[in-house]
C-alpha positions as YAML, in Angstrom:
chain: A
units: angstrom
residues:
- id: 1
  name: MET
  ca: [0.00, 0.00, 0.00]
- id: 2
  name: LYS
  ca: [2.83, 2.40, 0.90]
- id: 3
  name: ASP
  ca: [4.56, 1.74, -2.45]
- id: 4
  name: GLN
  ca: [1.30, 2.46, -4.26]
- id: 5
  name: ASN
  ca: [0.87, 5.73, -2.37]
- id: 6
  name: ASP
  ca: [4.48, 6.70, -3.11]
- id: 7
  name: SER
  ca: [3.90, 5.94, -6.78]
- id: 8
  name: LEU
  ca: [0.74, 8.08, -6.83]
- id: 9
  name: SER
  ca: [2.53, 10.89, -5.03]
- id: 10
  name: LEU
  ca: [5.33, 10.79, -7.58]
- id: 11
  name: LYS
  ca: [2.84, 10.82, -10.47]
- id: 12
  name: ASN
  ca: [0.96, 13.76, -8.94]
- id: 13
  name: TYR
  ca: [4.23, 15.60, -8.43]
- id: 14
  name: GLN
  ca: [5.24, 15.02, -12.05]
- id: 15
  name: ILE
  ca: [1.84, 16.14, -13.35]
- id: 16
  name: ASN
  ca: [1.86, 19.26, -11.17]
- id: 17
  name: LYS
  ca: [5.41, 20.08, -12.25]
- id: 18
  name: LYS
  ca: [4.39, 19.86, -15.93]
- id: 19
  name: ILE
  ca: [1.39, 22.11, -15.30]
- id: 20
  name: MET
  ca: [3.47, 24.67, -13.43]
- id: 21
  name: ASN
  ca: [6.17, 24.65, -16.12]
- id: 22
  name: HIS
  ca: [3.52, 25.20, -18.77]
- id: 23
  name: GLU
  ca: [1.97, 28.08, -16.79]
- id: 24
  name: MET
  ca: [5.37, 29.67, -16.24]
- id: 25
  name: LYS
  ca: [6.15, 29.41, -19.95]
- id: 26
  name: LYS
  ca: [2.82, 31.05, -20.84]
- id: 27
  name: ASN
  ca: [3.35, 33.78, -18.21]
- id: 28
  name: ASN
  ca: [6.84, 34.50, -19.53]
- id: 29
  name: GLU
  ca: [5.49, 34.63, -23.07]
- id: 30
  name: PHE
  ca: [2.77, 37.05, -21.94]
- id: 31
  name: TYR
  ca: [5.33, 39.28, -20.22]
- id: 32
  name: LYS
  ca: [7.62, 39.25, -23.28]
- id: 33
  name: ASN
  ca: [4.76, 40.12, -25.64]
- id: 34
  name: CYS
  ca: [3.59, 42.94, -23.39]
- id: 35
  name: THR
  ca: [7.09, 44.34, -23.13]
- id: 36
  name: GLU
  ca: [7.42, 44.31, -26.92]
- id: 37
  name: TYR
  ca: [4.07, 46.04, -27.28]
- id: 38
  name: PHE
  ca: [5.03, 48.73, -24.74]
- id: 39
  name: GLU
  ca: [8.27, 49.29, -26.67]
- id: 40
  name: PHE
  ca: [6.29, 49.63, -29.88]
- id: 41
  name: LEU
  ca: [4.01, 52.20, -28.25]
- id: 42
  name: ARG
  ca: [6.95, 54.19, -26.89]
- id: 43
  name: LYS
  ca: [8.74, 54.22, -30.25]
- id: 44
  name: ASN
  ca: [5.58, 55.51, -31.91]
- id: 45
  name: SER
  ca: [4.77, 58.01, -29.15]
- id: 46
  name: THR
  ca: [1.40, 56.32, -28.70]
- id: 47
  name: VAL
  ca: [-0.57, 55.25, -25.64]
- id: 48
  name: ASP
  ca: [-3.03, 52.45, -25.12]
- id: 49
  name: PHE
  ca: [-4.67, 53.10, -21.77]
- id: 50
  name: GLU
  ca: [-7.03, 50.12, -22.01]
- id: 51
  name: PHE
  ca: [-4.11, 47.76, -22.57]
- id: 52
  name: GLU
  ca: [-2.14, 49.35, -19.74]
- id: 53
  name: ASP
  ca: [-5.09, 48.93, -17.39]
- id: 54
  name: GLU
  ca: [-5.39, 45.25, -18.26]
- id: 55
  name: TYR
  ca: [-1.64, 44.73, -18.03]
- id: 56
  name: TYR
  ca: [-1.29, 46.29, -14.59]
- id: 57
  name: PHE
  ca: [-4.36, 44.39, -13.40]
- id: 58
  name: THR
  ca: [-3.06, 41.04, -14.73]
- id: 59
  name: MET
  ca: [0.64, 41.19, -13.86]
- id: 60
  name: PRO
  ca: [0.28, 40.84, -10.06]
- id: 61
  name: ALA
  ca: [-1.70, 37.64, -10.55]
- id: 62
  name: ILE
  ca: [0.92, 36.25, -12.90]
- id: 63
  name: SER
  ca: [3.86, 37.37, -10.76]
- id: 64
  name: SER
  ca: [2.50, 35.66, -7.67]
- id: 65
  name: HIS
  ca: [2.78, 32.26, -9.40]
- id: 66
  name: GLN
  ca: [6.49, 32.52, -10.12]
...
């Protein structure tokens, strides 16, 4: 029984690790894309207040997972 529980714990750990790695990859991709967009806006002397609002609302949630 103990071996079975250890095996399940290992499987759960591996699954959770894959999920967390995937989430981190997506979060990093989001951050990179946002940074590129902000650079584009700066270079063109443009603002996008709606995007900025969403970005600053979303980033704390993403940052807390890393």
